[in-house]
C-alpha positions in Angstrom: -17.8 -16.0 42.6 -16.6 -19.5 41.9 -12.9 -20.3 41.5 -12.4 -23.5 39.6 -9.6 -25.4 37.9 -8.8 -24.6 34.3 -10.3 -26.8 31.6 -9.2 -27.0 27.9 -12.5 -25.4 26.8 -11.4 -22.2 28.7 -8.4 -21.6 26.5 -10.0 -19.4 23.8 -11.7 -17.2 26.4 -8.5 -16.8 28.5 -6.5 -15.8 25.4 -9.2 -13.2 24.5 -9.2 -11.9 28.1 -5.4 -11.7 28.2 -5.3 -9.7 24.9 -8.1 -7.4 26.1 -6.5 -6.9 29.5 -3.0 -6.0 28.2 -3.9 -4.2 24.9 -3.9 -0.8 26.7 -0.4 -1.3 28.0 1.1 -2.4 24.7 -0.8 0.0 22.4 -1.4 3.1 24.6 1.6 3.0 27.0 4.6 1.0 25.8 4.4 1.8 22.0 4.2 5.6 22.5 6.9 5.5 25.2 9.6 3.5 23.2 8.7 4.3 19.6 7.9 2.1 16.7 11.3 0.5 16.2 11.7 -0.7 19.8 8.1 -1.7 20.0 8.3 -3.8 16.8 11.5 -5.5 18.0 10.3 -6.2 21.6 6.6 -6.7 21.4 5.5 -6.1 17.8 3.6 -9.5 17.8 2.4 -9.3 21.4 -1.0 -10.7 20.6 0.5 -13.9 19.1 3.0 -14.1 21.9 0.0 -14.2 24.4 -1.8 -16.8 22.2 1.3 -19.1 22.5 1.9 -18.3 26.2 -1.6 -18.8 27.4 -1.9 -22.1 25.5 1.1 -23.4 27.6 0.2 -22.1 31.0 -1.6 -25.2 32.3 0.6 -28.3 32.5 0.4 -30.0 35.9 3.1 -32.5 34.9 5.4 -29.5 34.6 4.1 -27.9 37.8 2.1 -25.3 35.9 -1.4 -24.4 36.9 -4.3 -22.2 36.0 -7.5 -21.3 38.1 -10.5 -19.5 36.6 -12.9 -17.2 38.4 -16.5 -17.2 37.3 -19.3 -14.9 38.1 -22.8 -15.6 36.9 -21.4 -18.4 34.7 -19.0 -16.0 32.8 -15.2 -15.9 33.2 -14.3 -13.0 35.4 -10.6 -13.6 35.4 -7.8 -16.1 35.9 -4.5 -16.7 37.5 -1.6 -18.8 36.2 1.3 -20.0 38.4 4.1 -22.5 38.5 5.9 -24.2 41.4 9.5 -25.3 41.6 9.2 -28.1 44.3 13.0 -28.5 44.7 13.5 -24.8 45.5 10.1 -24.5 47.3 9.4 -21.5 45.2 6.4 -20.4 43.2 5.7 -17.7 40.7 2.5 -16.0 39.4 2.9 -16.0 35.6 -0.3 -14.1 34.7 -3.2 -12.5 36.4 -6.0 -11.1 34.2 -9.4 -9.8 35.4 -12.2 -8.7 33.0 -12.8 -4.9 33.1 -16.3 -5.2 34.4 -15.1 -7.3 37.4 -12.1 -5.1 38.5 -12.5 -3.6 41.9 -14.7 -6.6 42.9 -11.8 -8.4 44.6 -11.5 -11.0 41.8 -7.7 -10.5 41.6 -7.4 -10.8 45.4 -9.5 -14.1 45.4 -7.5 -15.5 42.5 -4.1 -14.7 44.1 -5.2 -16.1 47.5 -6.4 -19.3 45.8 -3.1 -19.6 44.0 -1.2 -19.0 47.2 -3.1 -21.8 49.0 -2.4 -24.2 46.1 1.3 -23.2 46.2 1.5 -23.9 49.9 -0.2 -27.2 49.4 2.5 -28.1 46.8 5.3 -27.2 49.2 6.2 -23.7 48.1 7.4 -21.3 50.8 8.0 -18.2 48.7 6.1 -16.6 45.8 7.3 -14.2 43.2 4.9 -11.8 41.3 6.2 -9.3 38.8 4.5 -6.3 37.2 5.4 -3.0 35.6 6.3 0.3 37.2 4.2 2.4 34.8 0.7 3.9 35.4 -1.0 1.0 33.6 0.3 -1.5 36.2 -0.4 0.7 39.3 -3.6 -1.4 40.2 -1.5 -4.6 40.1 1.2 -3.0 42.3 -1.5 -1.9 44.8 -3.0 -5.4 44.9 0.3 -7.1 45.4 1.2 -4.7 48.2 -2.2 -5.3 49.8 -1.5 -9.0 49.7 1.7 -8.5 51.7 4.2 -8.7 48.8 7.4 -6.6 48.9 8.3 -4.7 45.8 11.9 -4.7 44.5 12.8 -1.6 42.4 14.0 -2.6 39.0 14.8 -0.5 36.0 14.7 -1.6 32.4 16.0 0.7 29.6 15.5 0.5 25.8 17.3 2.3 23.1 17.1 2.1 19.4 20.5 1.3 17.8 
């Protein structure tokens, strides 16, 4: 596996990978859980939201970075992070791994790569967020394996 810096030609593939990765959450988990009205209000255009978000993830002048993992010349996953030099903080914004590469330690390698870059840029603490639902269980397991401490959070939705 090769972990390399993001390049503009990666953008379309990373958008596609992000949408493929999170489709089961939005369509099979979140939508049935909260119902159509809440879903439409909160994440009804989630694909377009990701198209916009992924397009703005890499901007080194704003302390935003992306690294891409390749296996056999194909994108296996990516990690996006940002650093707040003044606070010596960093945050993983997105981590996505292609289904055929899950359980191959791609997520671990990407996070460790990002952690090293964060340290190099002066960060002393990293924040990583994920959901508490079944879809996000593998992410929680990965973050715990990496030594992260989970903070219980509850979010509630209600149709008005």
